[in-house]
DSSP file (Angstrom, degrees, kcal/mol; ACC not computed):
  #  RESIDUE AA STRUCTURE BP1 BP2  ACC     N-H-->O    O-->H-N    N-H-->O    O-->H-N    TCO  KAPPA ALPHA  PHI   PSI    X-CA   Y-CA   Z-CA
    1    1 A M    >         0   0    0      0, 0.0     3,-0.6     0, 0.0     5,-0.0   0.000 360.0 360.0 360.0 -36.9   94.3  102.6   92.5
    2    2 A K  T 3   +     0   0    0      1,-0.3     0, 0.0     2,-0.1     0, 0.0   0.842 360.0  49.2 -59.3 -35.8   96.0  103.9   95.7
    3    3 A L  T 3  S-     0   0    0      2,-0.2    -1,-0.3     1,-0.0     3,-0.1   0.721 107.7-126.8 -80.5 -17.3   93.7  106.8   95.9
    4    4 A G    <   +     0   0    0     -3,-0.6     2,-0.4     1,-0.3    -2,-0.1   0.728  67.7 123.5  79.0  21.2   90.6  104.7   95.4
    5    5 A N        -     0   0    0      0, 0.0    -1,-0.3     0, 0.0    -2,-0.2  -0.918  54.9-142.7-120.2 145.1   89.3  106.8   92.5
    6    6 A L        -     0   0    0     -2,-0.4     5,-0.1    -3,-0.1    34,-0.0  -0.901  35.7-106.2-101.7 128.8   88.5  105.8   89.0
    7    7 A P    >>  -     0   0    0      0, 0.0     3,-1.5     0, 0.0     4,-0.7  -0.290  26.6-125.3 -53.5 131.9   89.5  108.4   86.3
    8    8 A T  H >> S+     0   0    0      1,-0.3     3,-1.1     2,-0.2     4,-0.5   0.829 109.1  59.8 -55.1 -36.7   86.4  110.2   85.1
    9    9 A E  H >4 S+     0   0    0      1,-0.3     3,-1.0     2,-0.2    -1,-0.3   0.854 100.4  56.9 -63.1 -32.7   87.1  109.3   81.4
   10   10 A W  H <4 S+     0   0    0     -3,-1.5    27,-0.4     1,-0.2    -1,-0.3   0.735  96.5  65.7 -68.7 -21.7   87.0  105.5   82.3
   11   11 A K  H << S+     0   0    0     -3,-1.1    -1,-0.2    -4,-0.7     2,-0.2   0.686  85.0  84.7 -78.3 -18.4   83.5  106.0   83.7
   12   12 A Y    <<  -     0   0    0     -3,-1.0    25,-0.5    -4,-0.5     2,-0.3  -0.576  55.2-178.1 -88.3 148.1   81.9  106.8   80.2
   13   13 A G        -     0   0    0     -2,-0.2     2,-0.6    23,-0.2    23,-0.2  -0.966  30.0-114.5-140.1 153.0   80.8  104.2   77.9
   14   14 A K  E     -A   35   0A   0     21,-2.5    21,-3.1    -2,-0.3     2,-0.5  -0.818  30.7-149.0 -90.7 121.2   79.2  104.2   74.4
   15   15 A I  E     +A   34   0A   0     -2,-0.6     2,-0.3    19,-0.2    19,-0.2  -0.767  22.3 173.2 -88.7 134.9   75.7  102.8   74.5
   16   16 A T  E     -A   33   0A   0     17,-2.6    17,-2.7    -2,-0.5     2,-0.5  -0.972  30.9-116.8-139.4 155.1   74.6  101.0   71.4
   17   17 A A  E     -A   32   0A   0     -2,-0.3     2,-0.6    15,-0.2    -2,-0.0  -0.808  22.6-159.4 -94.8 126.6   71.5   99.0   70.5
   18   18 A I  E     -A   31   0A   0     13,-2.6    13,-2.0    -2,-0.5     2,-0.1  -0.912  20.6-124.7-106.4 121.0   71.9   95.2   69.6
   19   19 A F  E     -A   30   0A   0     -2,-0.6    11,-0.2    11,-0.2     3,-0.1  -0.386  26.6-178.7 -62.1 136.0   69.2   93.5   67.6
   20   20 A K        -     0   0    0      9,-3.3     2,-0.3     1,-0.3    -1,-0.1   0.820  51.0 -60.8 -97.5 -76.3   67.8   90.4   69.3
   21   21 A K  S    S+     0   0    0      8,-0.4    -1,-0.3     2,-0.1     2,-0.3  -0.970  87.9  44.0-167.5 164.9   65.1   88.9   67.0
   22   22 A G  S    S+     0   0    0     -2,-0.3     2,-0.4    -3,-0.1    -3,-0.0  -0.633  98.1   8.2  96.2-150.3   61.7   89.8   65.4
   23   23 A N    >   -     0   0    0     -2,-0.3     3,-1.5     1,-0.2     6,-0.3  -0.572  57.7-151.3 -77.3 124.0   60.7   93.0   63.7
   24   24 A K  T 3  S+     0   0    0     -2,-0.4    -1,-0.2     1,-0.3    -2,-0.0   0.690  93.9  61.6 -71.4 -16.1   63.6   95.3   63.3
   25   25 A S  T 3  S+     0   0    0      3,-0.0     2,-0.5     2,-0.0    -1,-0.3   0.509  85.7  89.4 -90.2  -0.6   61.3   98.4   63.4
   26   26 A C    X   -     0   0    0     -3,-1.5     3,-1.5     1,-0.1     0, 0.0  -0.861  67.8-151.8 -94.7 122.7   60.1   97.6   67.1
   27   27 A A  G >  S+     0   0    0     -2,-0.5     3,-1.5     1,-0.3    -1,-0.1   0.770  91.5  70.3 -59.8 -28.7   62.3   99.1   69.7
   28   28 A G  G 3  S+     0   0    0      1,-0.3    -1,-0.3    -3,-0.1    -3,-0.0   0.713  87.5  65.9 -61.1 -21.5   61.5   96.2   72.0
   29   29 A N  G <  S+     0   0    0     -3,-1.5    -9,-3.3    -6,-0.3    -8,-0.4   0.217  91.4  75.3 -92.8  16.8   63.5   93.9   69.9
   30   30 A Y  E <   -A   19   0A   0     -3,-1.5   -11,-0.2   -11,-0.2   -13,-0.1  -0.898  64.4-151.7-123.5 153.0   66.8   95.6   70.7
   31   31 A R  E     -A   18   0A   0    -13,-2.0   -13,-2.6    -2,-0.3     2,-0.2  -0.987  22.1-118.4-126.2 138.8   68.9   95.4   73.9
   32   32 A P  E     -A   17   0A   0      0, 0.0     2,-0.4     0, 0.0   -15,-0.2  -0.488  28.4-171.2 -76.3 141.6   71.2   98.2   75.1
   33   33 A V  E     -A   16   0A   0    -17,-2.7   -17,-2.6    -2,-0.2     2,-0.6  -0.996  14.1-143.8-130.8 135.9   74.9   97.3   75.4
   34   34 A S  E     -A   15   0A   0     -2,-0.4     2,-0.7   -19,-0.2   -19,-0.2  -0.924   7.4-154.5-104.6 122.0   77.5   99.6   77.0
   35   35 A L  E     -A   14   0A   0    -21,-3.1   -21,-2.5    -2,-0.6     2,-0.2  -0.860  20.8-170.7 -93.8 110.2   80.9   99.6   75.3
   36   36 A T        -     0   0    0     -2,-0.7   -23,-0.2   -23,-0.2     2,-0.1  -0.509  32.2 -80.9-100.7 172.1   83.4  100.7   78.0
   37   37 A R     >  -     0   0    0    -25,-0.5     4,-2.2   -27,-0.4     3,-0.3  -0.413  34.5-125.7 -76.1 145.5   87.0  101.5   77.7
   38   38 A V  H  > S+     0   0    0      1,-0.2     4,-2.3     2,-0.2     5,-0.2   0.871 109.1  55.6 -63.2 -37.6   89.5   98.6   77.5
   39   39 A V  H  > S+     0   0    0      1,-0.2     4,-2.2     2,-0.2    -1,-0.2   0.890 108.2  49.6 -61.8 -37.9   91.6   99.9   80.4
   40   40 A A  H  > S+     0   0    0     -3,-0.3     4,-2.0     2,-0.2    -2,-0.2   0.914 109.0  51.3 -71.9 -38.9   88.5  100.0   82.7
   41   41 A K  H  X S+     0   0    0     -4,-2.2     4,-2.2     2,-0.2    -2,-0.2   0.901 109.6  50.7 -56.2 -44.7   87.6   96.4   81.7
   42   42 A C  H  X S+     0   0    0     -4,-2.3     4,-1.9     1,-0.2    -2,-0.2   0.885 110.1  50.0 -62.9 -40.7   91.1   95.3   82.6
   43   43 A M  H  X S+     0   0    0     -4,-2.2     4,-2.0     2,-0.2    -1,-0.2   0.849 107.7  53.3 -65.0 -33.2   90.9   97.0   85.9
   44   44 A E  H  X S+     0   0    0     -4,-2.0     4,-2.7     2,-0.2    -2,-0.2   0.900 109.7  49.1 -62.7 -44.4   87.5   95.3   86.6
   45   45 A K  H  X S+     0   0    0     -4,-2.2     4,-2.3     2,-0.2    -2,-0.2   0.867 109.6  50.5 -62.7 -42.0   89.1   92.0   85.9
   46   46 A I  H  X S+     0   0    0     -4,-1.9     4,-2.0     2,-0.2    -1,-0.2   0.908 113.2  45.4 -64.3 -46.0   92.0   92.6   88.2
   47   47 A I  H  X S+     0   0    0     -4,-2.0     4,-2.8     2,-0.2    -2,-0.2   0.935 113.5  50.0 -64.8 -46.3   89.8   93.6   91.1
   48   48 A R  H  X S+     0   0    0     -4,-2.7     4,-2.6     1,-0.2     5,-0.3   0.915 109.7  49.9 -59.7 -41.9   87.4   90.7   90.5
   49   49 A E  H  X S+     0   0    0     -4,-2.3     4,-2.3     2,-0.2    -1,-0.2   0.925 114.1  45.9 -64.2 -43.5   90.2   88.2   90.4
   50   50 A H  H  X S+     0   0    0     -4,-2.0     4,-2.5     2,-0.2    -2,-0.2   0.906 114.1  48.9 -60.3 -44.7   91.6   89.7   93.8
   51   51 A T  H  X S+     0   0    0     -4,-2.8     4,-2.5     2,-0.2    -2,-0.2   0.900 111.4  47.4 -67.1 -42.6   88.2   89.7   95.4
   52   52 A I  H  X S+     0   0    0     -4,-2.6     4,-2.8     2,-0.2     5,-0.2   0.914 113.2  50.2 -59.7 -48.4   87.4   86.1   94.5
   53   53 A K  H  X S+     0   0    0     -4,-2.3     4,-2.9    -5,-0.3    -2,-0.2   0.932 112.3  46.6 -60.5 -43.7   90.8   85.0   95.7
   54   54 A Y  H  X S+     0   0    0     -4,-2.5     4,-2.0     1,-0.2    -2,-0.2   0.961 114.4  46.0 -67.3 -47.0   90.4   86.8   99.0
   55   55 A F  H  <>S+     0   0    0     -4,-2.5     5,-3.3     1,-0.2     6,-0.5   0.881 115.7  47.2 -59.3 -39.3   86.8   85.5   99.6
   56   56 A T  H ><5S+     0   0    0     -4,-2.8     3,-1.4     3,-0.2    -2,-0.2   0.936 111.5  49.8 -65.5 -48.6   87.9   81.9   98.6
   57   57 A K  H 3<5S+     0   0    0     -4,-2.9    -2,-0.2     1,-0.3    -1,-0.2   0.827 116.2  42.5 -60.2 -33.7   91.0   82.0  100.9
   58   58 A N  T 3<5S-     0   0    0     -4,-2.0    -1,-0.3    -5,-0.2    -2,-0.2   0.194 109.4-119.7 -97.5  11.0   88.9   83.3  103.9
   59   59 A N  T < 5 +     0   0    0     -3,-1.4    -3,-0.2     1,-0.1    -4,-0.1   0.911  64.6 144.5  50.1  46.5   85.9   80.9  103.3
   60   60 A L      < +     0   0    0     -5,-3.3     2,-0.4    -6,-0.1    -4,-0.2   0.495  41.4  90.2 -96.5  -2.2   83.6   83.9  102.8
   61   61 A F  S    S-     0   0    0     -6,-0.5     2,-0.2    -5,-0.1     0, 0.0  -0.797  72.2-138.4 -92.4 133.2   81.4   82.2  100.2
   62   62 A T    >   -     0   0    0     -2,-0.4     3,-2.0     1,-0.1    -2,-0.1  -0.492  25.0-112.7 -78.6 155.5   78.4   80.1  101.4
   63   63 A N  T 3  S+     0   0    0      1,-0.3    -1,-0.1    -2,-0.2    -2,-0.0   0.585 117.1  66.2 -65.7  -9.4   77.7   76.8   99.7
   64   64 A K  T 3  S+     0   0    0      2,-0.0     2,-0.7     0, 0.0    -1,-0.3   0.419  76.3 108.4 -90.0   2.0   74.6   78.5   98.4
   65   65 A Q    <   +     0   0    0     -3,-2.0     2,-0.3     3,-0.0    -4,-0.0  -0.726  41.6 161.9 -87.8 115.0   76.7   80.8   96.2
   66   66 A F        +     0   0    0     -2,-0.7     7,-0.2     2,-0.0     8,-0.1  -0.842  36.4  42.6-124.1 161.9   76.5   80.0   92.5
   67   67 A G  S    S+     0   0    0      5,-4.3     6,-0.1     2,-0.3     3,-0.1   0.314  96.7  46.3  76.2 149.9   77.3   82.0   89.4
   68   68 A F  S    S+     0   0    0      1,-0.2     2,-0.4    -3,-0.0     5,-0.1   0.465  95.9  98.1  66.0   4.3   80.4   84.1   89.0
   69   69 A L  S >  S-     0   0    0      3,-0.4     3,-2.1   -17,-0.0    -2,-0.3  -0.974  83.8-106.8-124.9 139.7   82.5   81.3   90.4
   70   70 A S  T 3  S+     0   0    0     -2,-0.4     0, 0.0     1,-0.3     0, 0.0  -0.398 105.1   7.3 -63.9 130.8   84.4   78.8   88.5
   71   71 A G  T 3  S+     0   0    0     -2,-0.1    -1,-0.3     1,-0.0     2,-0.0   0.531 111.4  89.2  73.3   7.1   82.7   75.5   88.6
   72   72 A R    <   +     0   0    0     -3,-2.1    -5,-4.3     4,-0.0    -3,-0.4  -0.459  57.9 169.3-132.4  61.1   79.6   76.8   90.3
   73   73 A S     >  -     0   0    0     -7,-0.2     4,-1.6     1,-0.1     5,-0.1  -0.191  48.0-112.9 -73.1 164.1   77.3   77.8   87.5
   74   74 A T  H  > S+     0   0    0      2,-0.2     4,-1.9     1,-0.2     5,-0.1   0.787 117.5  59.6 -66.4 -29.3   73.7   78.8   87.8
   75   75 A S  H  > S+     0   0    0      2,-0.2     4,-2.5     1,-0.2    -1,-0.2   0.920 104.5  50.3 -66.8 -41.5   72.8   75.7   85.8
   76   76 A L  H  > S+     0   0    0      1,-0.2     4,-2.2     2,-0.2    -2,-0.2   0.876 108.2  52.5 -61.0 -35.4   74.4   73.6   88.5
   77   77 A Q  H  X S+     0   0    0     -4,-1.6     4,-2.3     2,-0.2    -1,-0.2   0.901 107.2  51.4 -64.9 -39.2   72.5   75.5   91.1
   78   78 A L  H  X S+     0   0    0     -4,-1.9     4,-2.4     2,-0.2    -2,-0.2   0.907 110.6  49.1 -65.0 -44.5   69.2   74.8   89.4
   79   79 A L  H  X S+     0   0    0     -4,-2.5     4,-2.3     2,-0.2    -1,-0.2   0.908 109.8  53.2 -55.7 -44.1   70.2   71.0   89.3
   80   80 A N  H  X S+     0   0    0     -4,-2.2     4,-1.8     2,-0.2    -2,-0.2   0.935 110.1  46.1 -56.2 -51.2   71.0   71.2   93.0
   81   81 A V  H  < S+     0   0    0     -4,-2.3    -2,-0.2     1,-0.2    -1,-0.2   0.879 113.3  49.2 -62.1 -39.9   67.6   72.7   93.8
   82   82 A L  H  < S+     0   0    0     -4,-2.4    -1,-0.2     1,-0.2    -2,-0.2   0.866 108.6  53.8 -69.6 -33.8   65.7   70.2   91.7
   83   83 A D  H  <        0   0    0     -4,-2.3    -1,-0.2     1,-0.3    -2,-0.2   0.888 360.0 360.0 -65.2 -39.7   67.7   67.3   93.3
   84   84 A Q     <        0   0    0     -4,-1.8    -1,-0.3    -5,-0.2    -2,-0.2   0.483 360.0 360.0 -71.6 360.0   66.7   68.5   96.8
């Protein structure tokens, strides 16, 4: 972290197809999912938590920011727009 580099091994993920619905022989009925290393996911969570904390502490989020924030879901944003 001090060097600001992510180990090359952490950058690779295993891509797999997850069936959604419909005909299993149709490629369009699958969605790709990347399975990344656990250590990389943990690092993402740590960085996200610190970033959110910094932005919140310094009032860097606008009132129009929804999603990815606790208590500010995209559903709440939609209700807000409809109400206006």
